[in-house]
C-alpha positions in Angstrom: 93.6 14.5 -0.6 91.5 14.1 -3.7 94.2 12.2 -5.5 94.6 9.8 -2.6 90.8 9.1 -2.7 91.0 8.5 -6.4 93.9 6.1 -5.9 91.9 4.3 -3.2 88.8 4.1 -5.3 90.8 2.7 -8.2 92.3 0.0 -6.0 88.9 -1.0 -4.6 86.9 -1.0 -7.8 89.2 -1.2 -10.8 92.2 -3.1 -9.6 90.5 -6.5 -9.0 89.0 -6.4 -12.5 92.2 -5.3 -14.1 94.1 -8.1 -12.3 91.6 -10.7 -13.5 91.8 -9.4 -17.1 95.5 -9.6 -17.1 95.6 -13.0 -15.5 92.8 -14.6 -17.6 93.3 -12.8 -21.0 96.6 -11.0 -21.4 99.0 -13.6 -19.9 97.4 -16.6 -21.6 97.4 -14.7 -24.9 101.1 -13.8 -24.6 102.0 -17.4 -23.6 99.9 -18.6 -26.6 102.0 -16.5 -28.9 105.1 -18.0 -27.4 103.8 -21.5 -27.9 103.4 -20.8 -31.7 107.2 -20.8 -31.8 107.7 -24.1 -30.1 107.3 -27.8 -31.0 105.3 -28.6 -27.9 102.8 -31.5 -28.2 100.6 -30.4 -25.4 101.9 -33.0 -23.0 105.7 -33.1 -22.7 107.6 -30.9 -20.4 110.1 -30.0 -23.2 109.3 -27.0 -25.5 111.9 -26.6 -28.2 112.0 -23.3 -29.9 111.4 -23.6 -33.7 110.8 -20.0 -34.7 108.2 -19.5 -37.5 108.3 -23.2 -38.5 104.7 -23.8 -37.2 103.4 -21.0 -39.5 104.9 -22.8 -42.4 102.9 -25.9 -41.3 99.8 -23.7 -41.2 100.4 -22.7 -44.8 100.6 -26.4 -45.8 97.5 -27.4 -43.8 94.9 -27.6 -46.6 92.2 -28.7 -44.2 92.6 -25.6 -42.1 92.1 -23.3 -45.0 89.1 -25.4 -46.2 87.5 -25.1 -42.8 88.3 -21.4 -42.7 86.5 -20.8 -46.0 83.5 -22.8 -44.8 83.6 -20.7 -41.6 83.4 -17.5 -43.8 80.4 -18.9 -45.6 78.8 -19.8 -42.3 79.4 -16.4 -40.9 77.9 -14.6 -43.8 74.7 -16.6 -43.6 74.4 -16.4 -39.8 75.2 -12.7 -39.5 72.8 -11.6 -42.3 69.9 -13.9 -41.3 70.2 -13.3 -37.6 70.3 -9.5 -37.8 67.6 -9.2 -40.5 65.3 -11.5 -38.6 66.1 -10.0 -35.2 65.6 -6.4 -36.5 62.2 -7.3 -38.1 60.9 -9.2 -35.1 62.1 -6.5 -32.7 60.2 -3.9 -34.8 57.0 -5.9 -34.6 57.5 -6.5 -30.8 57.6 -2.7 -30.1 54.5 -1.8 -32.1 52.2 -2.5 -29.1 50.9 -5.9 -30.2 49.2 -8.1 -27.6 51.4 -10.4 -25.6 54.6 -8.8 -26.9 56.4 -9.3 -23.5 55.6 -13.0 -23.7 57.0 -13.2 -27.2 60.1 -11.4 -26.1 60.8 -13.9 -23.4 60.0 -16.8 -25.7 62.4 -15.6 -28.4 65.2 -15.1 -25.8 64.8 -18.6 -24.3 67.0 -20.5 -26.8 69.9 -18.3 -25.9 69.8 -19.6 -22.4 70.4 -23.2 -23.6 74.1 -24.1 -23.7 75.5 -24.8 -27.2 76.4 -28.5 -26.4 72.9 -29.2 -25.1 71.3 -27.3 -27.9 73.3 -29.3 -30.5 72.2 -32.6 -29.1 68.6 -31.5 -28.9 68.6 -30.5 -32.6 70.6 -33.7 -33.5 67.6 -35.6 -32.3 65.2 -33.3 -34.2 67.1 -33.7 -37.5 67.8 -37.4 -37.2 64.5 -38.7 -35.7 61.7 -36.1 -35.7 62.3 -34.8 -39.3 62.9 -38.3 -40.6 59.6 -39.5 -39.1 57.8 -36.6 -40.6 59.3 -37.4 -44.0 58.3 -41.0 -43.7 54.7 -40.2 -42.7 54.1 -37.4 -45.2 56.4 -38.5 -48.1 58.2 -35.2 -48.1 61.5 -35.9 -49.7 63.2 -33.0 -47.9 62.8 -34.9 -44.6 63.1 -38.6 -45.7 66.8 -38.7 -44.9 68.5 -37.0 -41.9 69.9 -33.6 -42.8 73.0 -34.4 -40.9 74.0 -37.2 -43.3 74.1 -34.8 -46.3 77.0 -32.2 -46.6 74.9 -29.3 -47.9 71.9 -30.0 -45.6 74.2 -30.5 -42.6 75.6 -27.1 -43.3 72.1 -25.7 -43.5 71.3 -27.4 -40.2 74.2 -25.7 -38.6 73.1 -22.3 -39.8 69.5 -23.0 -38.8 70.4 -23.9 -35.2 72.8 -21.0 -34.8 70.1 -18.6 -36.1 67.6 -20.1 -33.7 70.0 -19.7 -30.8 71.4 -16.2 -31.5 68.3 -14.4 -32.7 66.7 -14.0 -29.3 69.6 -12.1 -27.7 69.9 -9.8 -30.7 66.1 -9.2 -30.6 66.4 -7.9 -27.0 69.2 -5.5 -28.1 67.1 -4.2 -31.0 64.0 -4.0 -28.8 66.0 -1.8 -26.4 67.1 0.4 -29.4 63.5 0.8 -30.7 62.2 1.7 -27.2 65.0 4.3 -26.9 63.9 6.1 -30.1 62.7 9.7 -29.4 58.9 10.0 -29.8 59.4 13.7 -30.7 61.6 12.8 -33.6 59.2 10.2 -34.9 56.2 12.6 -34.6 58.2 15.3 -36.4 59.0 12.9 -39.2 55.3 12.0 -39.5 54.3 15.6 -39.6 56.8 16.2 -42.4 55.2 13.5 -44.4 57.6 10.7 -43.8 56.0 7.3 -43.6 56.6 3.6 -44.2 59.9 2.7 -45.9 61.0 6.4 -46.1 60.7 6.8 -42.3 62.5 3.5 -41.8 65.4 4.3 -44.1 65.9 8.0 -43.3 64.9 8.2 -39.6 64.8 4.8 -37.8 67.8 3.1 -39.3 70.3 6.0 -38.6 69.0 6.2 -35.0 69.3 2.4 -34.6 72.9 2.2 -35.8 74.3 1.9 -32.3 72.2 -1.2 -31.8 73.2 -2.5 -35.2 76.9 -2.0 -34.3 76.5 -4.1 -31.1 74.5 -6.8 -32.8 76.8 -7.1 -35.8 79.9 -7.3 -33.5 78.4 -10.0 -31.3 77.1 -12.1 -34.2 80.4 -11.8 -36.1 82.6 -12.8 -33.1 80.3 -15.7 -32.0 79.8 -17.1 -35.5 83.6 -17.1 -36.2 84.4 -18.8 -32.9 81.5 -21.4 -33.1 82.6 -24.7 -31.6 80.1 -26.1 -29.2 77.2 -26.4 -31.6 79.5 -27.6 -34.3 80.8 -30.4 -32.0 77.5 -31.6 -30.7 75.4 -31.3 -33.8 77.7 -32.6 -36.6 81.2 -33.1 -35.1 82.4 -32.2 -38.5 80.5 -34.9 -40.2 79.8 -36.1 -42.8 83.4 -36.7 -43.8 84.7 -33.5 -42.3 82.6 -31.3 -44.6 81.1 -29.3 -41.7 84.3 -28.8 -39.7 84.6 -25.1 -38.8 87.9 -23.4 -38.1 87.6 -23.4 -34.3 86.9 -27.2 -34.3 89.9 -27.8 -36.7 92.2 -25.8 -34.4 91.1 -27.9 -31.4 91.6 -31.2 -33.3 95.0 -30.1 -34.5 96.2 -29.1 -31.0 94.6 -31.7 -28.7 93.9 -34.7 -31.0 96.8 -34.6 -33.4 99.1 -33.4 -30.6 100.5 -30.6 -32.8 100.0 -27.9 -30.2 102.4 -25.4 -31.8 100.7 -25.6 -35.2 97.2 -25.5 -33.6 98.2 -22.4 -31.6 99.5 -20.8 -34.7 96.2 -21.5 -36.5 94.3 -20.1 -33.5 96.4 -16.9 -33.6 95.7 -16.5 -37.3 92.0 -17.0 -36.7 92.1 -14.4 -33.9 93.8 -11.8 -36.1 91.2 -12.4 -38.9 88.3 -12.0 -36.5 89.9 -9.0 -34.8 90.5 -7.2 -38.1 87.0 -7.9 -39.5 85.3 -7.0 -36.3 87.4 -3.8 -35.9 86.5 -2.7 -39.5 82.8 -3.5 -38.9 82.7 -1.4 -35.7 84.6 1.5 -37.4 82.3 1.5 -40.4 79.0 1.2 -38.4 80.1 3.7 -35.8 80.6 6.3 -38.5 76.9 5.9 -39.5 75.6 6.5 -35.9 73.7 9.7 -35.3 72.1 11.2 -32.2 68.5 12.3 -31.9 
């Protein structure tokens, strides 16, 4: 009787979610792997099997590897700045300061704005607001739009992404700080631990579960950035800010080389999965329980 009830509960609660996961994730993924071995252009009804030829095309696509290297650089900046900033702000917002709930909501607000809208808002800021400030004050850093200079355009991408992602990570770190055992913290204080020593030896180990989640989220979102890249710079100037995800889209849908684009997407997926898996494994090992 119990096994029948378990089967019924599984069908009611788990089966719909499992069906959606298979239909939305597994089947498209398997079909995408199949498309990497065809010469499909994304439009025609004919899909000729070409084996691993598309992967040879990926090896010859210099622009893809350039965009991938740029993506790695972008990921490093975004992941480090977002997590350091979010951790520090979350620490301050759990110290009992006045209006901390208001600040939590304020920091989270940018995460509610879609990437496309966010990119266009900041495009206006960099191209109009900053330029007007530069002309009024004579500050050379703002006299010309950041989006017209390759190095400054990259910095603009990092700035906008940090501004967008930090709020969500702050909430996760805030939850982690609020979950710290008061008894453990008091015991550490009684034993003479304070300041940096308490942070390094007590707080950080207990916060590793939050660090694991935040690092995973920022890594995956930074590697797959597309919407902000499209609306803020669209790869300009001269393709110097084109990230890997945007290049894959352009290759598949604009250049009509869907097989090669899908092969590049698969390579990007494998890279992100490996790096994220290693990150989760390493940070999980450092987690402790109070």
